[in-house]
N, C-alpha and C positions, 0 to 999 in steps of 0.2 A: 504494500500500500504506500503511495507517495506521501511525503511529509506535507503537513499543512503549513500555510504561510507563517503562522506564529512559531512553529517548530523550526522552520528554516531561519527565522530572525533570531531566535534564542540560540540556536547552534552557532550562528554567525557571531553573536555577542560573546558567547563562551570562547569561540575560536580567537576572537580579538584579544581576550584576556590571556589565553594560553600562549599567544605569540608576542605579547607586549607587556611591559611592566609600567607602573606609574601612569595608568590611564586616568584621564580626567573626564568630567561630564562634557566638556567642550569637544574632546576627541570622539565621544559617543555621538554627540549631537551632529557633528560633521559626517561621521561614518553612516549614520542611519537617517539623516535628513529630518531631525526633530529639533525642538528648541533645547537650549542649554538647561532650562528649568525642568523640562520633561525628562531629560537624560539624568540630571541630578537626582530627581525623584526616584527613578527606577534603580539607580546605583545605591541610594540610601536604603531602599527596600531590600536589595540583594545583599548588602552588607549586613543588615539587621538579620536576615535569614541565614547568614553564615557562609554565603557563597563567595563573598569578597572580603578582603581586608582593607581598611581605610585608615589613612593618616593625613593629618592636616599640616600644611606648610603655608604660613601666612593666611591668606583668605581662601586658598584653594585646597580641595581634597584630592588625594591621589589614591587610586584603587588598584589592588592586585588580587589575583585569584587565590582563594584559600584552598586548603586541603579538601574541604567539602565541595568546593567548586570544581576541583580537578576530578573528584569522584563522579560528580554529576556529568561532567564533560565526557568521561570515559563510558558512562552508561547511557548517554543520550542517543536516540530521542526518548525522553522521559518528561513527564510534566511536573514541574516544580512550582506551578502557579499557586498551589495551596499555601506555600511558604510566603509568597509575595502578597497575598491578599489578606493575611492576618492583620487584625487591627493593630495599629502602632500604639505602644504603651506611652 
């Protein structure tokens, strides 16, 4: 069965993190043609879910894939949307 569009985009996002370090929301915004604000939102949610590690330098956050994110990448396609839709504390 072919992958759905959201699965392709998630795989592309995970691939970006597997191939790059210190990714910013601006990098994601440019790669996926979304606003910086939208990219920052999804990155915060992915970090909270444990898929990304986040560090702040000045006013900018830098993200790297976590061990959990690597495990998800290795088993994808899989749906991790339930982790991203949990209410923020």
